C-alpha positions as CSV (number, residue, x, y, z in Angstrom):
1,M,16.4,-7.9,12.7
2,E,16.7,-4.3,11.7
3,I,16.2,-1.7,14.4
4,R,14.6,1.7,13.7
5,H,14.4,4.5,16.2
6,T,11.7,7.1,16.6
7,T,11.8,10.5,14.9
8,N,10.8,14.0,15.8
9,P,8.1,15.6,13.7
10,T,9.9,18.9,13.7
11,D,13.0,17.2,12.3
12,V,11.1,15.2,9.7
13,K,10.1,18.5,8.0
14,Q,13.8,18.7,6.8
15,Y,14.1,15.1,5.5
16,T,14.9,14.3,1.9
17,T,13.0,11.6,0.0
18,D,15.8,9.1,0.7
19,R,15.8,9.9,4.4
20,L,12.0,9.6,4.6
21,R,12.1,6.2,2.9
22,S,14.9,4.9,5.1
23,E,13.0,5.8,8.3
24,F,9.4,4.9,7.4
25,L,9.4,2.5,4.4
26,I,10.2,-1.2,4.6
27,E,11.1,-2.1,1.0
28,R,12.0,-5.8,1.3
29,M,9.4,-7.7,3.2
30,F,9.4,-11.1,1.5
31,E,12.5,-13.0,0.5
32,Q,12.5,-16.7,-0.3
33,D,13.1,-18.9,2.7
34,K,13.9,-16.0,4.9
35,L,12.4,-14.1,7.9
36,N,12.7,-10.3,7.5
37,M,11.9,-8.2,10.5
38,V,12.0,-4.5,11.6
39,Y,11.9,-3.5,15.2
40,T,10.6,0.0,15.5
41,H,10.8,2.0,18.7
42,Y,7.3,3.3,18.0
43,D,5.5,1.2,20.7
44,R,8.2,-1.4,20.2
45,M,6.3,-3.1,17.4
46,I,8.0,-5.7,15.2
47,V,6.9,-5.8,11.6
48,G,7.9,-8.8,9.5
49,G,7.5,-11.0,6.5
50,A,8.1,-14.8,6.1
51,F,8.3,-16.4,2.7
52,P,8.8,-20.2,3.3
53,V,9.2,-22.0,0.0
54,N,11.6,-24.9,0.3
55,E,12.2,-24.6,4.1
56,S,10.2,-24.1,7.2
57,L,11.1,-20.9,9.1
58,T,11.2,-20.7,12.9
59,L,10.2,-17.5,14.6
60,E,13.3,-16.4,16.6
61,D,15.6,-13.5,17.3
62,A,16.8,-14.0,20.8
63,A,20.0,-11.9,20.1
64,T,18.0,-8.8,19.5
65,L,15.2,-9.2,22.0
66,K,17.5,-10.6,24.8
67,T,14.9,-13.1,25.8
68,E,14.9,-16.9,25.8
69,Y,12.3,-17.1,23.0
70,F,10.5,-14.6,20.7
71,L,7.1,-14.6,22.5
72,E,8.4,-14.6,26.1
73,R,7.1,-11.0,26.5
74,R,5.2,-10.5,23.2
75,E,2.1,-11.4,21.2
76,I,1.9,-11.7,17.4
77,G,-0.6,-11.7,14.6
78,F,0.0,-13.5,11.3
79,L,-1.8,-12.6,8.0
80,N,-1.4,-14.9,5.0
81,I,-1.3,-13.0,1.7
82,G,-0.1,-16.0,-0.4
83,G,-0.8,-19.7,-0.9
84,P,-1.9,-22.1,1.8
85,A,0.2,-21.8,5.0
86,K,0.8,-24.0,8.0
87,I,1.8,-22.6,11.3
88,S,2.9,-24.8,14.2
89,V,2.5,-23.4,17.7
90,D,4.2,-25.5,20.4
91,G,3.3,-28.6,18.3
92,E,-0.3,-27.6,17.4
93,E,-0.8,-27.0,13.7
94,Y,-3.0,-24.3,12.1
95,E,-3.7,-24.0,8.3
96,L,-4.2,-20.5,6.9
97,A,-5.7,-19.8,3.5
98,K,-5.2,-16.3,1.9
99,L,-6.5,-13.5,4.0
100,E,-6.9,-15.6,7.1
101,V,-5.3,-14.5,10.4
102,L,-3.7,-16.4,13.3
103,Y,-3.1,-14.7,16.7
104,V,-0.5,-16.3,19.0
105,G,-0.2,-15.0,22.5
106,K,2.5,-14.5,25.1
107,G,4.3,-17.6,26.3
108,K,4.3,-19.8,23.2
109,Q,7.8,-20.9,22.7
110,N,8.1,-22.7,19.3
111,V,6.4,-21.2,16.3
112,V,7.3,-22.7,12.9
113,L,6.0,-21.3,9.6
114,S,5.8,-23.3,6.3
115,S,4.0,-23.6,3.0
116,I,1.7,-26.5,2.3
117,D,2.4,-26.4,-1.5
118,K,5.8,-25.0,-2.5
119,S,4.5,-24.4,-6.0
120,N,2.1,-22.0,-4.5
121,P,4.0,-20.7,-1.4
122,A,2.6,-18.9,1.5
123,K,3.5,-15.3,2.3
124,L,3.0,-14.5,6.0
125,Y,3.0,-10.9,7.1
126,F,3.2,-10.5,10.9
127,C,3.1,-7.8,13.5
128,S,4.2,-8.3,17.2
129,A,3.6,-6.1,20.2
130,L,4.6,-6.3,23.9
131,A,2.1,-8.3,26.0
132,H,1.3,-8.4,29.7
133,K,-0.7,-11.6,29.9
134,E,-1.2,-14.9,28.1
135,I,-4.2,-15.1,25.7
136,E,-5.2,-18.2,23.8
137,T,-4.2,-18.8,20.2
138,R,-7.0,-18.2,17.7
139,K,-7.5,-18.4,14.0
140,M,-10.0,-16.3,12.1
141,T,-11.2,-16.6,8.5
142,M,-12.1,-13.6,6.2
143,E,-15.8,-14.4,6.5
144,E,-15.6,-14.3,10.3
145,A,-13.9,-10.9,10.3
146,N,-17.1,-8.9,10.2
147,P,-16.8,-7.6,6.6
148,T,-18.0,-4.0,6.5
149,H,-18.7,-2.2,3.2
150,L,-17.7,1.4,3.1
151,G,-17.3,4.3,0.7
152,S,-18.5,4.6,-2.9
153,L,-17.3,4.7,-6.5
154,E,-18.3,8.4,-6.6
155,T,-15.6,9.2,-4.0
156,S,-13.2,6.6,-5.4
157,N,-13.0,4.7,-2.1
158,E,-15.5,1.8,-2.3
159,R,-13.9,-0.8,0.0
160,V,-14.4,-3.7,2.3
161,L,-13.0,-3.5,5.9
162,Y,-12.1,-6.7,7.7
163,K,-11.4,-6.5,11.4
164,Y,-9.6,-9.5,12.9
165,I,-7.7,-8.6,16.1
166,H,-9.6,-6.0,18.1
167,A,-11.8,-5.7,21.2
168,D,-14.8,-7.3,19.6
169,G,-12.9,-10.0,17.6
170,I,-9.7,-11.9,18.4
171,Q,-8.6,-10.8,21.8
172,S,-5.1,-9.4,22.5
173,C,-3.3,-7.3,25.0
174,Q,-2.7,-4.3,22.7
175,L,-2.3,-5.5,19.1
176,M,-5.0,-4.6,16.6
177,L,-4.9,-5.9,13.0
178,G,-7.2,-5.9,10.0
179,V,-7.4,-5.7,6.2
180,T,-9.0,-3.2,3.8
181,S,-9.6,-4.1,0.2
182,L,-10.5,-1.5,-2.4
183,K,-12.9,-2.3,-5.2
184,P,-11.8,-1.9,-8.9
185,G,-12.1,1.8,-9.8
186,S,-11.4,2.9,-6.2
187,V,-8.0,4.2,-5.2
188,W,-8.3,6.3,-1.9
189,N,-7.9,5.0,1.6
190,T,-8.3,6.7,4.9
191,M,-9.4,10.0,3.4
192,P,-10.5,12.3,5.1
193,S,-7.4,11.7,7.2
194,H,-6.9,11.2,10.9
195,V,-4.2,10.8,13.5
196,H,-4.3,8.9,16.8
197,D,-1.6,10.1,19.2
198,R,-2.3,7.2,21.5
199,R,-0.9,4.5,19.2
200,M,1.3,3.9,16.1
201,E,0.3,2.0,13.0
202,A,1.9,-0.1,10.3
203,Y,0.6,-0.6,6.8
204,L,1.4,-3.4,4.3
205,Y,0.2,-2.7,0.7
206,F,-0.3,-5.8,-1.4
207,D,-2.3,-7.4,-4.3
208,M,-0.9,-4.7,-6.7
209,N,0.5,-5.2,-10.2
210,D,4.3,-4.8,-10.5
211,D,3.9,-1.4,-12.2
212,A,1.3,0.0,-9.8
213,R,2.2,2.3,-7.0
214,V,0.5,3.8,-3.9
215,F,1.3,7.4,-2.9
216,H,1.2,7.1,0.9
217,M,0.5,10.4,2.6
218,M,2.2,11.0,5.9
219,G,3.4,13.8,8.1
220,E,1.7,16.3,10.4
221,P,-1.6,17.5,9.0
222,K,-0.3,20.9,8.2
223,E,3.1,19.6,7.0
224,T,2.4,16.6,4.8
225,R,4.9,14.4,3.0
226,H,4.5,11.3,0.8
227,L,6.1,8.0,0.1
228,V,5.8,6.1,-3.2
229,V,5.1,2.4,-2.3
230,A,5.3,-0.7,-4.5
231,N,3.6,-4.1,-4.0
232,E,4.3,-5.9,-0.7
233,Q,6.1,-3.0,0.9
234,A,5.2,-1.7,4.4
235,I,5.0,1.6,6.1
236,I,5.8,2.5,9.7
237,S,3.4,5.3,10.7
238,P,4.2,7.5,13.8
239,P,1.4,8.5,16.1
240,W,1.7,12.1,15.1
241,S,1.3,11.3,11.3
242,I,-1.6,11.0,9.0
243,H,-1.7,7.7,7.0
244,S,-3.8,8.1,3.9
245,G,-3.0,6.8,0.4
246,V,-4.0,6.9,-3.3
247,G,-3.0,4.3,-5.8
248,T,-2.6,4.1,-9.6
249,S,-5.1,1.2,-9.3
250,N,-7.0,-0.5,-6.6
251,Y,-5.1,-2.5,-3.9
252,T,-5.4,-4.2,-0.5
253,F,-3.6,-3.2,2.7
254,C,-3.2,-4.6,6.1
255,W,-3.3,-2.2,9.0
256,S,-2.0,-3.0,12.5
257,M,-1.8,-0.9,15.6
258,A,-0.2,-0.9,19.0
259,G,0.0,1.6,21.9
260,E,-2.0,3.2,24.7
261,N,-5.6,2.8,23.5
262,Y,-7.3,-0.4,22.5
263,T,-10.4,1.3,21.0
264,F,-10.6,0.9,17.2
265,T,-12.6,4.1,16.8
266,D,-10.1,6.3,18.8
267,M,-9.0,8.7,16.2
268,D,-8.8,12.5,15.7
269,A,-10.3,13.4,12.3
270,V,-8.5,15.9,10.1
271,P,-10.8,17.6,7.5
272,A,-9.3,17.7,4.0
273,S,-9.6,21.5,4.2
274,E,-7.0,21.6,7.0
275,L,-4.4,19.5,5.1
276,K,-1.3,21.4,3.8
């Protein structure tokens, strides 16, 4: 597991492109038959990707966490962005189609990830946050995730928002997770921008062509920066940073949050006229 420490927004103003990418971009999320994980000190979230093809993968990293098992003091949400997946949680099996989510709470000891069909392997993106109590395991389909249609083609941001793990959906201690899918012809997300100093956020951009890119806008509202993101790469977004993006074509992204506030609508809007 890679460990990344927090950064100071005053220092980030001086970062080169390479330094920005090394601090905030996760370039290799999915490698065949491997678990890739990044432990960020922003609210101690773990962001990871599992790509089980020929082998099942067990969720573990006791050496880094210094616990007896991964979820001893944590909760986790899995989003499948690939072929049919199977997740075993202490012997109970759950099958996930594409864009289905499984929440697993604190105290579950044996979590095993696998593909149902290795010719169409699963890709499981996951985010894990610290947890203070045990909450039951729950699966949610895309249809159950309260699809909300937002934006318009006129503003290049016609999209569908799916909320899975949040106060009115799958219950958790602090983790929130959802998916936003942009319609063809739309390229902007989260614009006008906002910040929420009570919690951090992570983004996974996916369902993009190999030659497509998203320009992810970050930084303080009056001191913005950007990262160029390819398909199936993830972003760590600090609480003090905006997190908007524009693509060379439409795309889908998973957003997840952890921190102080558990209210989805807790955000401080930043009008476009104030961005610099």
